[in-house]
All heavy atoms as an XYZ file, in Angstrom:
807
protein
N     -18.984     -2.127    -84.211
C     -19.529     -2.831    -82.942
C     -18.332     -3.162    -82.110
O     -18.453     -3.035    -80.807
C     -20.272     -4.028    -83.415
C     -21.200     -4.545    -82.289
S     -22.356     -3.398    -81.747
C     -23.827     -4.231    -81.903
N     -17.300     -3.756    -82.666
C     -16.151     -4.236    -81.844
C     -15.486     -3.051    -81.247
O     -14.900     -3.194    -80.156
C     -15.256     -4.933    -82.805
C     -14.556     -6.111    -82.081
O     -14.890     -6.447    -80.968
N     -13.701     -6.852    -82.845
N     -15.459     -1.972    -81.913
C     -14.726     -0.691    -81.492
C     -15.447     -0.142    -80.223
O     -14.800      0.203    -79.268
C     -14.801      0.327    -82.586
C     -13.827      1.415    -82.311
O     -12.926      1.328    -81.381
N     -13.878      2.500    -83.107
N     -16.773     -0.256    -80.213
C     -17.610      0.198    -79.020
C     -17.203     -0.652    -77.834
O     -17.097     -0.163    -76.601
C     -19.043      0.175    -79.269
C     -19.573      1.376    -79.937
C     -21.118      1.217    -79.988
C     -21.678      2.424    -80.532
N     -23.143      2.364    -80.680
N     -17.220     -1.925    -78.003
C     -16.949     -2.840    -76.932
C     -15.544     -2.665    -76.356
O     -15.365     -2.680    -75.207
C     -17.077     -4.280    -77.319
C     -18.534     -4.654    -77.703
C     -18.669     -5.939    -78.351
O     -17.627     -6.692    -78.546
O     -19.788     -6.390    -78.661
N     -14.614     -2.412    -77.227
C     -13.227     -2.106    -76.789
C     -13.102     -0.827    -75.956
O     -12.416     -0.779    -75.007
C     -12.268     -2.087    -77.933
C     -11.933     -3.445    -78.674
O     -12.214     -4.386    -77.830
O     -11.594     -3.455    -79.821
N     -13.798      0.197    -76.349
C     -13.921      1.406    -75.615
C     -14.471      1.125    -74.278
O     -13.951      1.725    -73.215
C     -14.696      2.476    -76.297
C     -13.986      3.134    -77.511
C     -14.844      4.278    -78.086
C     -14.233      4.825    -79.220
N     -14.984      5.950    -79.825
N     -15.543      0.428    -74.195
C     -16.145      0.190    -72.936
C     -15.204     -0.655    -71.962
O     -15.055     -0.308    -70.759
C     -17.478     -0.571    -73.067
C     -18.459      0.414    -73.731
C     -18.006     -1.050    -71.712
C     -19.765     -0.332    -74.200
N     -14.593     -1.621    -72.481
C     -13.623     -2.500    -71.679
C     -12.432     -1.702    -71.261
O     -11.901     -1.891    -70.215
C     -13.294     -3.729    -72.467
C     -14.386     -4.835    -72.682
C     -13.923     -5.946    -73.533
C     -14.752     -5.263    -71.298
N     -11.915     -0.864    -72.086
C     -10.798      0.024    -71.756
C     -11.107      0.980    -70.645
O     -10.270      1.319    -69.777
C     -10.303      0.667    -72.984
C      -9.465     -0.287    -73.938
O      -9.040     -1.254    -73.461
N      -9.426     -0.009    -75.224
N     -12.284      1.515    -70.593
C     -12.799      2.481    -69.633
C     -12.910      1.766    -68.282
O     -12.751      2.382    -67.182
C     -14.043      3.212    -70.053
O     -15.145      2.299    -69.978
N     -13.193      0.519    -68.369
C     -13.353     -0.227    -67.127
C     -12.096     -0.711    -66.506
O     -11.937     -1.170    -65.313
C     -14.291     -1.407    -67.265
C     -15.733     -1.145    -67.637
C     -16.504     -2.426    -67.890
C     -16.443     -0.318    -66.539
N     -10.967     -0.671    -67.245
C      -9.772     -1.163    -66.807
C      -9.088     -0.445    -65.737
O      -8.376     -0.915    -64.826
C      -8.770     -1.228    -68.026
N      -9.349      0.904    -65.644
C      -8.734      1.714    -64.606
C      -9.600      1.883    -63.300
O      -9.191      2.550    -62.433
N     -10.592      1.050    -63.237
C     -11.403      1.181    -61.984
C     -10.741      0.479    -60.806
O     -10.113     -0.451    -60.915
C     -12.813      0.514    -62.204
C     -13.775      1.216    -63.144
C     -15.020      0.404    -63.242
C     -14.079      2.499    -62.606
N     -10.954      1.151    -59.682
C     -10.382      0.476    -58.411
C     -11.661      0.484    -57.383
O     -12.644      1.058    -57.522
C      -9.441      1.457    -57.792
C      -8.193      1.556    -58.626
C      -7.143      2.576    -57.941
O      -7.520      2.997    -56.853
N      -6.201      2.940    -58.644
N     -11.416     -0.455    -56.400
C     -12.379     -0.652    -55.431
C     -12.457      0.644    -54.584
O     -11.450      1.153    -54.124
C     -12.110     -1.914    -54.579
C     -13.115     -2.157    -53.597
C     -12.812     -3.431    -52.768
C     -13.913     -3.687    -51.808
N     -13.546     -4.951    -51.036
N     -13.708      1.099    -54.233
C     -13.811      2.333    -53.471
C     -13.512      1.962    -52.025
O     -13.841      0.969    -51.493
C     -15.211      2.806    -53.529
N     -12.671      2.817    -51.443
C     -12.300      2.634    -50.052
C     -13.129      3.553    -49.125
O     -13.221      4.675    -49.369
C     -10.780      2.908    -49.862
N     -13.555      2.950    -47.998
C     -14.255      3.767    -47.057
C     -13.258      4.427    -46.022
O     -12.144      3.868    -45.833
C     -15.237      2.876    -46.213
N     -13.611      5.560    -45.513
C     -12.688      6.205    -44.486
C     -12.545      5.300    -43.232
O     -13.334      4.444    -42.984
C     -13.518      7.507    -44.111
C     -14.556      7.653    -45.047
C     -14.789      6.307    -45.726
N     -11.547      5.636    -42.451
C     -11.198      4.955    -41.268
C     -12.389      4.923    -40.359
O     -13.060      5.925    -40.082
C      -9.941      5.439    -40.587
C      -8.796      5.215    -41.418
O      -8.745      4.282    -42.274
O      -7.824      5.986    -41.212
N     -12.627      3.812    -39.698
C     -13.761      3.610    -38.716
C     -15.184      4.041    -39.286
O     -16.074      4.242    -38.463
C     -13.504      4.444    -37.383
C     -12.087      4.272    -36.811
C     -11.172      5.261    -37.003
C     -11.805      3.088    -36.197
C      -9.887      4.959    -36.430
C     -10.625      2.809    -35.658
C      -9.663      3.819    -35.713
N     -15.331      3.853    -40.537
C     -16.633      4.165    -41.062
C     -17.757      3.155    -40.646
O     -18.845      3.529    -40.317
C     -16.536      4.206    -42.679
C     -17.834      4.311    -43.326
C     -18.465      5.582    -43.464
C     -18.511      3.268    -43.916
C     -19.657      5.734    -44.052
C     -19.689      3.426    -44.560
C     -20.276      4.623    -44.651
N     -17.325      1.877    -40.739
C     -18.404      0.909    -40.430
C     -18.696      0.884    -38.899
O     -19.812      0.628    -38.536
C     -17.769     -0.520    -40.832
C     -17.728     -0.594    -42.306
C     -16.451     -0.728    -42.966
C     -18.880     -0.587    -43.168
C     -16.428     -0.748    -44.279
C     -18.787     -0.686    -44.497
C     -17.524     -0.750    -45.078
O     -17.436     -0.818    -46.444
N     -17.770      1.116    -38.027
C     -18.072      1.185    -36.652
C     -18.993      2.330    -36.290
O     -19.829      2.356    -35.527
C     -16.771      1.264    -35.788
O     -16.016      2.357    -36.176
C     -16.036      0.013    -35.908
N     -18.710      3.552    -36.905
C     -19.520      4.742    -36.726
C     -20.972      4.455    -37.319
O     -21.986      4.800    -36.738
C     -18.941      5.931    -37.420
C     -17.815      6.493    -36.572
C     -17.454      7.785    -37.045
N     -15.998      7.695    -37.580
C     -15.488      8.248    -38.662
N     -16.263      8.960    -39.396
N     -14.311      7.986    -39.009
N     -21.016      3.798    -38.394
C     -22.349      3.469    -39.017
C     -23.102      2.510    -38.158
O     -24.280      2.775    -37.924
C     -22.107      2.932    -40.409
C     -23.360      2.490    -41.158
C     -24.169      3.815    -41.454
C     -23.050      1.786    -42.425
N     -22.488      1.500    -37.646
C     -23.231      0.553    -36.799
C     -23.665      1.219    -35.506
O     -24.738      0.953    -34.997
C     -22.281     -0.656    -36.440
C     -22.037     -1.624    -37.575
C     -21.001     -2.721    -37.168
C     -23.335     -2.283    -37.953
N     -22.746      2.057    -34.868
C     -23.177      2.806    -33.664
C     -24.365      3.716    -33.977
O     -25.281      3.790    -33.119
N     -24.387      4.471    -35.030
C     -25.421      5.251    -35.389
C     -26.780      4.509    -35.571
O     -27.865      4.906    -35.156
C     -25.226      6.068    -36.604
C     -26.238      7.188    -36.849
C     -25.909      7.980    -38.095
N     -24.498      8.533    -38.036
C     -23.900      8.832    -39.239
N     -24.441      8.627    -40.375
N     -22.676      9.261    -39.130
N     -26.626      3.331    -36.258
C     -27.890      2.484    -36.521
C     -28.419      1.942    -35.163
O     -29.656      1.904    -34.987
C     -27.422      1.406    -37.452
C     -27.326      1.866    -38.944
S     -26.699      0.829    -40.171
C     -27.284     -0.786    -39.647
N     -27.598      1.588    -34.237
C     -27.958      1.049    -32.985
C     -28.606      2.174    -32.090
O     -29.610      1.831    -31.429
C     -26.788      0.423    -32.217
C     -26.331     -0.921    -32.720
C     -25.158     -1.396    -32.109
O     -24.434     -0.630    -31.369
N     -24.718     -2.580    -32.413
N     -28.144      3.387    -32.162
C     -28.787      4.415    -31.458
C     -30.097      4.773    -32.004
O     -30.997      5.152    -31.237
C     -27.841      5.753    -31.485
C     -26.650      5.566    -30.562
O     -26.603      4.731    -29.640
N     -25.663      6.346    -30.830
N     -30.315      4.797    -33.308
C     -31.585      5.024    -33.852
C     -32.522      3.960    -33.693
O     -33.834      4.168    -33.604
C     -31.515      5.300    -35.312
C     -30.781      6.624    -35.663
C     -30.473      6.877    -37.135
O     -30.926      6.050    -37.970
O     -29.882      7.891    -37.455
N     -32.126      2.731    -33.441
C     -33.067      1.588    -33.275
C     -33.679      1.582    -31.889
O     -34.705      1.069    -31.636
C     -32.459      0.284    -33.620
O     -31.417     -0.022    -32.553
N     -32.966      2.199    -30.874
C     -33.524      2.222    -29.533
C     -34.574      3.297    -29.469
O     -34.291      4.507    -29.708
C     -32.362      2.486    -28.519
C     -32.914      2.687    -27.112
C     -31.306      1.456    -28.555
N     -35.791      2.941    -29.005
C     -36.900      3.959    -29.038
C     -36.593      4.903    -27.824
O     -36.340      4.505    -26.755
C     -38.133      3.217    -28.773
C     -37.774      1.838    -28.184
C     -36.253      1.622    -28.721
N     -36.913      6.220    -28.066
C     -36.621      7.223    -27.001
C     -37.949      7.227    -26.037
O     -39.047      7.000    -26.516
C     -36.660      8.598    -27.615
C     -35.511      8.849    -28.485
C     -34.230      9.228    -27.687
O     -34.351      9.620    -26.603
N     -33.018      9.037    -28.332
N     -37.683      7.234    -24.790
C     -38.765      7.184    -23.852
C     -39.471      8.624    -23.844
O     -38.702      9.582    -23.696
C     -38.236      6.785    -22.456
C     -37.866      5.374    -22.243
C     -37.427      5.018    -20.902
O     -37.271      5.924    -20.003
N     -37.341      3.804    -20.580
N     -40.619      8.615    -23.872
C     -41.422      9.876    -23.868
C     -41.600     10.245    -22.427
O     -41.838      9.399    -21.628
C     -42.722      9.743    -24.572
C     -42.672      9.583    -25.967
C     -44.040      9.555    -26.640
C     -43.937      9.461    -28.145
N     -45.239      9.486    -28.763
N     -41.338     11.543    -22.091
C     -41.555     11.968    -20.825
C     -42.985     12.152    -20.428
O     -43.787     12.650    -21.250
C     -40.812     13.341    -20.630
C     -40.784     13.869    -19.185
C     -40.033     15.207    -19.038
O     -39.718     15.782    -20.063
N     -39.707     15.496    -17.823
N     -43.434     11.685    -19.305
C     -44.761     11.707    -18.846
C     -45.165     13.173    -18.672
O     -44.418     13.921    -17.994
C     -45.008     10.905    -17.556
C     -46.370     10.598    -17.253
C     -47.260      9.981    -18.145
C     -46.925     11.066    -16.072
C     -48.576      9.790    -17.880
C     -48.206     10.825    -15.696
C     -49.099     10.151    -16.644
N     -46.239     13.588    -19.212
C     -46.649     15.045    -19.199
C     -46.772     15.625    -17.860
O     -46.337     16.792    -17.538
C     -47.860     15.243    -20.007
C     -48.425     16.707    -19.952
C     -47.676     17.696    -20.686
C     -49.494     17.069    -19.256
C     -48.176     19.002    -20.674
C     -49.949     18.402    -19.225
C     -49.254     19.339    -19.893
N     -47.322     14.846    -16.984
C     -47.511     15.377    -15.565
C     -46.278     15.555    -14.760
O     -46.239     16.226    -13.760
C     -48.498     14.426    -14.836
C     -49.917     14.390    -15.348
C     -50.726     13.415    -14.580
C     -50.546     15.740    -15.327
N     -45.157     14.929    -15.189
C     -43.898     15.044    -14.589
C     -42.970     16.126    -15.211
O     -41.827     16.292    -14.675
C     -43.204     13.670    -14.435
C     -43.931     12.534    -13.674
C     -43.122     11.255    -13.714
C     -44.123     13.052    -12.232
N     -43.490     16.706    -16.143
C     -42.616     17.822    -16.809
C     -42.358     18.996    -15.934
O     -43.366     19.347    -15.106
C     -43.181     18.273    -18.171
O     -44.317     18.963    -17.915
N     -41.280     19.549    -15.845
C     -41.016     20.697    -14.916
C     -41.956     21.887    -15.154
O     -42.305     22.511    -14.192
C     -39.558     21.156    -15.269
C     -38.967     19.955    -15.936
C     -40.070     19.229    -16.587
N     -42.382     22.159    -16.311
C     -43.219     23.297    -16.586
C     -44.593     23.024    -15.936
O     -45.154     23.876    -15.310
C     -43.422     23.504    -18.143
C     -44.499     24.573    -18.428
C     -42.129     23.925    -18.711
N     -45.106     21.879    -16.110
C     -46.416     21.461    -15.474
C     -46.383     21.489    -13.960
O     -47.235     22.000    -13.304
C     -46.857     20.083    -15.982
C     -48.189     19.739    -15.538
C     -49.377     20.301    -16.177
C     -48.533     18.852    -14.517
C     -50.690     19.934    -15.718
C     -49.729     18.469    -14.002
C     -50.751     19.103    -14.677
N     -45.347     20.917    -13.396
C     -45.179     20.904    -11.860
C     -45.131     22.308    -11.358
O     -45.691     22.677    -10.345
C     -44.016     20.046    -11.587
C     -43.680     20.105    -10.110
C     -44.269     18.558    -11.892
N     -44.341     23.193    -12.051
C     -44.167     24.512    -11.667
C     -45.506     25.318    -11.723
O     -45.839     26.087    -10.833
N     -46.240     25.048    -12.761
C     -47.557     25.671    -12.875
C     -48.509     25.233    -11.731
O     -49.246     26.125    -11.217
C     -48.139     25.409    -14.224
N     -48.521     23.988    -11.420
C     -49.416     23.367    -10.448
C     -49.043     24.052     -9.146
O     -49.909     24.407     -8.262
C     -49.449     21.916    -10.375
C     -50.001     21.394     -9.118
C     -50.045     21.366    -11.612
N     -47.692     24.074     -8.738
C     -47.210     24.731     -7.491
C     -47.546     26.134     -7.405
O     -48.015     26.577     -6.235
C     -45.816     24.443     -7.342
C     -45.282     23.036     -7.056
C     -43.790     22.910     -6.990
C     -45.894     22.495     -5.805
N     -47.492     26.851     -8.461
C     -47.848     28.273     -8.476
C     -49.284     28.439     -8.217
O     -49.735     29.386     -7.498
C     -47.406     28.912     -9.831
C     -47.711     30.322     -9.970
C     -46.843     31.282     -9.254
C     -48.711     30.918    -10.692
C     -47.122     32.690     -9.244
C     -49.013     32.272    -10.747
C     -48.193     33.142    -10.003
N     -50.116     27.669     -8.922
C     -51.577     27.674     -8.595
C     -51.904     27.331     -7.185
O     -52.790     28.013     -6.570
C     -52.259     26.686     -9.617
C     -53.796     26.647     -9.525
C     -54.386     27.977     -9.970
C     -54.414     25.525    -10.297
N     -51.337     26.355     -6.583
C     -51.574     26.076     -5.098
C     -51.120     27.269     -4.220
O     -51.800     27.663     -3.314
C     -50.776     24.829     -4.719
C     -50.832     24.581     -3.252
C     -51.380     23.621     -5.401
N     -50.047     27.837     -4.601
C     -49.546     29.039     -3.847
C     -50.578     30.198     -3.870
O     -50.930     30.821     -2.876
C     -48.212     29.482     -4.331
C     -47.609     30.816     -3.719
C     -47.208     30.441     -2.249
C     -46.451     31.353     -4.466
N     -51.076     30.442     -5.170
C     -52.079     31.551     -5.259
C     -53.437     31.225     -4.484
O     -53.862     32.103     -3.840
C     -52.397     31.733     -6.721
C     -51.147     32.260     -7.489
C     -53.540     32.676     -7.053
C     -50.636     33.607     -7.022
N     -53.818     29.977     -4.551
C     -55.027     29.567     -3.849
C     -54.779     29.767     -2.371
O     -55.649     30.220     -1.577
C     -55.410     28.152     -4.160
C     -55.996     27.963     -5.589
C     -56.225     26.485     -5.860
C     -57.301     28.743     -5.688
N     -53.533     29.416     -1.856
C     -53.358     29.512     -0.384
C     -53.316     31.009      0.071
O     -53.941     31.375      1.148
C     -52.011     28.961     -0.043
C     -52.026     27.452      0.015
O     -53.131     26.798      0.332
N     -50.935     26.776     -0.161
N     -52.712     31.913     -0.787
C     -52.625     33.267     -0.467
C     -54.082     33.864     -0.509
O     -54.478     34.578      0.415
C     -51.728     33.948     -1.428
C     -51.861     35.593     -1.378
C     -50.303     33.636     -1.174
N     -54.933     33.478     -1.460
C     -56.202     33.869     -1.550
C     -57.093     33.525     -0.377
O     -57.900     34.326      0.141
C     -56.894     33.523     -2.885
C     -58.291     33.874     -3.053
C     -58.646     35.205     -3.407
C     -59.351     32.971     -2.823
C     -59.920     35.521     -3.563
C     -60.625     33.298     -3.030
C     -60.988     34.649     -3.351
N     -56.910     32.308      0.071
C     -57.765     31.818      1.189
C     -57.306     32.486      2.519
O     -58.147     32.812      3.292
C     -57.633     30.275      1.302
O     -56.314     29.959      1.582
N     -56.008     32.724      2.627
C     -55.635     33.458      3.909
C     -56.113     34.955      3.849
O     -56.575     35.421      4.913
C     -54.020     33.390      3.982
C     -53.596     32.051      4.284
C     -53.501     34.368      4.971
C     -52.073     31.893      4.252
N     -56.132     35.574      2.728
C     -56.541     36.938      2.728
C     -58.122     36.936      2.979
O     -58.622     37.872      3.660
C     -56.312     37.566      1.315
C     -57.010     38.766      1.080
C     -54.803     37.735      1.222
N     -58.849     35.910      2.460
C     -60.270     35.912      2.748
C     -60.573     35.600      4.179
O     -61.635     36.114      4.688
C     -60.969     34.884      1.757
C     -60.970     35.284      0.315
C     -61.753     36.590      0.095
O     -62.800     36.860      0.721
N     -61.225     37.467     -0.832
N     -59.800     34.814      4.836
C     -60.038     34.482      6.251
C     -59.773     35.679      7.120
O     -60.546     35.902      8.053
C     -59.165     33.354      6.688
C     -59.597     31.987      6.228
C     -58.484     30.900      6.646
C     -60.867     31.575      6.889
N     -58.826     36.548      6.738
C     -58.552     37.763      7.496
C     -59.620     38.820      7.270
O     -59.654     39.800      8.039
C     -57.138     38.319      7.129
C     -56.117     37.414      7.722
O     -56.290     36.573      8.668
N     -54.933     37.483      7.073
N     -60.439     38.673      6.202
C     -61.422     39.683      5.970
C     -62.794     39.366      6.629
O     -63.794     40.092      6.354
C     -61.634     39.852      4.463
C     -60.564     40.474      3.680
C     -61.086     40.619      2.254
C     -59.975     41.336      1.505
N     -60.347     41.534      0.050
N     -62.887     38.396      7.562
C     -64.119     38.100      8.208
C     -64.558     39.227      9.054
O     -63.766     39.911      9.809
C     -64.008     36.794      9.004
O     -63.016     37.051      9.964
C     -63.762     35.618      8.112
N     -65.846     39.636      8.962
C     -66.325     40.802      9.726
C     -66.353     40.512     11.204
O     -66.593     39.365     11.649
C     -67.692     41.088      9.162
C     -68.127     39.752      8.675
C     -66.912     39.119      8.170
N     -66.037     41.535     12.070
C     -66.144     41.325     13.456
C     -67.653     41.224     13.903
O     -68.397     42.052     13.432
C     -65.361     42.377     14.179
C     -63.900     42.455     13.966
C     -63.250     43.526     14.728
O     -63.778     43.962     15.729
O     -62.152     43.870     14.294
N     -67.857     40.379     14.756
C     -69.231     40.225     15.283
C     -69.322     40.686     16.700
O     -68.384     40.411     17.521
C     -69.709     38.759     15.186
C     -69.661     38.257     13.746
C     -70.091     36.731     13.717
O     -70.262     36.110     14.711
N     -70.091     36.217     12.503
N     -70.444     41.261     16.995
C     -70.691     41.712     18.418
C     -70.989     40.503     19.206
O     -71.833     39.657     18.879
C     -71.829     42.706     18.411
C     -71.525     43.925     17.758
C     -72.656     44.887     17.869
C     -72.360     46.182     17.141
N     -73.544     47.053     17.134
N     -70.258     40.326     20.361
C     -70.519     39.149     21.210
C     -71.424     39.589     22.344
O     -71.140     40.606     23.106
C     -69.147     38.771     21.754
C     -69.295     37.543     22.697
C     -68.233     38.348     20.637
N     -72.454     38.888     22.465
C     -73.342     39.050     23.543
C     -73.473     37.797     24.281
O     -73.827     36.799     23.739
C     -74.810     39.491     23.023
O     -75.232     38.508     22.129
C     -74.729     40.918     22.378
N     -73.163     37.797     25.593
C     -73.235     36.626     26.395
C     -74.393     36.771     27.325
O     -74.485     37.760     28.089
C     -71.891     36.424     27.258
C     -71.978     35.234     28.067
C     -70.781     36.405     26.189
N     -75.271     35.827     27.290
C     -76.464     35.792     28.172
C     -76.191     34.843     29.261
O     -75.999     33.654     29.097
C     -77.655     35.252     27.380
C     -78.037     36.148     26.197
N     -78.582     37.380     26.279
C     -77.845     35.921     24.827
C     -78.721     37.886     25.113
N     -78.248     37.006     24.154
N     -76.178     35.374     30.424
C     -75.760     34.573     31.550
C     -77.081     34.047     32.259
O     -77.067     33.044     33.018
C     -74.971     35.358     32.658
O     -75.720     36.471     33.102
N     -78.159     34.725     32.028
C     -79.401     34.217     32.626
C     -80.011     33.041     31.768
O     -80.005     33.110     30.642
C     -80.459     35.344     32.775
N     -80.456     32.058     32.354
C     -80.966     30.878     31.669
C     -80.031     29.746     31.547
O     -78.829     29.871     31.845
N     -80.552     28.736     31.037
C     -79.737     27.510     30.937
C     -78.702     27.662     29.816
O     -78.967     28.299     28.816
C     -80.786     26.397     30.577
C     -81.900     27.041     30.043
C     -81.980     28.422     30.676
N     -77.666     26.925     29.994
C     -76.524     26.999     28.963
C     -77.000     26.232     27.779
O     -77.476     25.110     27.903
C     -75.282     26.398     29.547
N     -76.770     26.767     26.550
C     -77.103     26.084     25.368
C     -75.897     26.034     24.496
O     -74.952     26.798     24.785
C     -78.359     26.806     24.646
O     -77.870     28.060     24.226
N     -76.018     25.426     23.376
C     -74.956     25.380     22.427
C     -74.628     26.775     21.890
O     -73.486     27.092     21.557
C     -75.312     24.314     21.258
C     -74.126     24.019     20.285
C     -73.008     23.388     21.063
C     -74.648     23.018     19.301
N     -75.630     27.534     21.663
C     -75.491     28.914     21.053
C     -74.754     29.779     22.075
O     -73.856     30.562     21.727
C     -76.756     29.486     20.641
C     -76.644     30.779     19.976
C     -75.885     30.697     18.729
O     -76.118     29.687     17.882
N     -75.112     31.693     18.349
N     -75.195     29.708     23.316
C     -74.460     30.427     24.351
C     -72.987     30.087     24.525
O     -72.125     30.925     24.693
C     -75.133     30.458     25.610
O     -75.179     29.101     26.232
N     -72.675     28.881     24.375
C     -71.307     28.283     24.441
C     -70.546     28.857     23.294
O     -69.343     29.357     23.396
C     -71.327     26.844     24.469
C     -70.004     26.205     24.453
C     -69.180     26.144     25.639
C     -69.393     25.736     23.350
C     -67.924     25.594     25.686
C     -68.107     25.154     23.299
C     -67.413     25.109     24.514
N     -71.063     28.927     22.121
C     -70.425     29.415     20.884
C     -70.180     30.948     21.007
O     -69.153     31.374     20.584
C     -71.193     29.040     19.639
N     -71.136     31.606     21.563
C     -70.993     33.015     21.679
C     -69.855     33.345     22.638
O     -69.105     34.300     22.544
C     -72.368     33.636     22.236
C     -73.376     33.620     21.117
O     -73.011     33.512     19.919
O     -74.604     33.705     21.455
N     -69.870     32.627     23.798
C     -68.876     32.841     24.878
C     -67.495     32.656     24.357
O     -66.521     33.333     24.779
C     -69.154     31.946     26.055
N     -67.215     31.666     23.528
C     -65.822     31.374     23.051
C     -65.567     31.851     21.607
O     -64.599     31.474     20.997
C     -65.600     29.849     23.123
C     -65.438     29.407     24.521
C     -66.498     28.860     25.247
C     -64.135     29.614     25.190
C     -66.364     28.425     26.571
C     -64.107     29.247     26.532
C     -65.147     28.675     27.149
O     -64.994     28.265     28.446
N     -66.476     32.725     21.202
C     -66.232     33.341     19.848
C     -66.095     32.323     18.698
O     -65.177     32.329     17.911
C     -65.110     34.339     19.824
C     -65.105     35.207     18.626
O     -66.074     35.400     17.980
N     -63.956     35.842     18.330
N     -66.994     31.411     18.694
C     -66.990     30.375     17.710
C     -68.049     30.603     16.593
O     -68.271     29.754     15.670
C     -67.229     28.995     18.310
C     -66.122     28.634     19.313
S     -66.451     27.062     20.112
C     -65.567     25.947     18.995
N     -68.627     31.807     16.589
C     -69.583     32.181     15.544
C     -68.842     32.809     14.449
O     -68.889     34.067     14.335
C     -70.691     33.088     16.228
C     -71.495     32.331     17.151
O     -71.767     31.128     16.975
N     -72.051     33.004     18.196
N     -68.244     32.160     13.636
C     -67.457     32.813     12.480
C     -68.293     32.612     11.192
O     -69.094     31.715     11.063
C     -66.135     32.165     12.352
O     -66.273     30.736     12.074
C     -65.272     32.367     13.496
N     -68.169     33.538     10.361
C     -68.905     33.421      9.108
C     -68.179     32.480      8.226
O     -66.990     32.170      8.316
C     -68.767     34.881      8.422
N     -68.960     31.865      7.294
C     -68.380     30.924      6.338
C     -67.472     31.672      5.388
O     -67.667     32.754      4.967
C     -69.498     30.314      5.627
C     -70.320     29.304      6.494
C     -71.481     28.673      5.570
C     -69.497     28.151      7.107
N     -66.388     30.959      4.964
C     -65.388     31.460      4.062
C     -66.108     31.686      2.647
O     -65.675     32.628      1.891
C     -64.245     30.498      3.982
C     -63.261     31.020      2.906
C     -63.508     30.409      5.302
N     -67.005     30.841      2.304
C     -67.571     30.874      0.979
C     -68.657     31.872      0.834
O     -69.304     31.856     -0.307
C     -67.937     29.520      0.521
C     -66.814     28.533      0.550
C     -66.732     27.521      1.626
C     -65.731     28.568     -0.332
C     -65.662     26.669      1.662
C     -64.705     27.807     -0.332
C     -64.627     26.762      0.647
O     -63.548     25.950      0.769
N     -69.098     32.589      1.786
C     -70.166     33.535      1.601
C     -69.727     34.845      1.068
O     -68.625     35.267      1.183
C     -70.849     33.721      2.917
C     -71.698     32.466      3.379
C     -72.277     32.718      4.730
O     -72.142     33.723      5.418
O     -73.136     31.850      5.127
């Protein structure tokens, strides 16, 4: 029994305190502080991909509406000079009888 205890004590005699590399503690503290700060999440509507997609969609809608406006059929203009002036005769005279875009 005494022999076992002596072996254990002799094995412990050569132990030294473990040394940390230079600047270990400052790096560790810096890393811990960076991890403790919560990252701000980017608002989805402000992401560049979403903004680009919305702008592209607006551009496509504008081009589509311009093309549809240019496709309105030409209407025959008949101006009636006999009789009292009415709202319809005024619209006919100044070509304000345009077809609706949504038809």
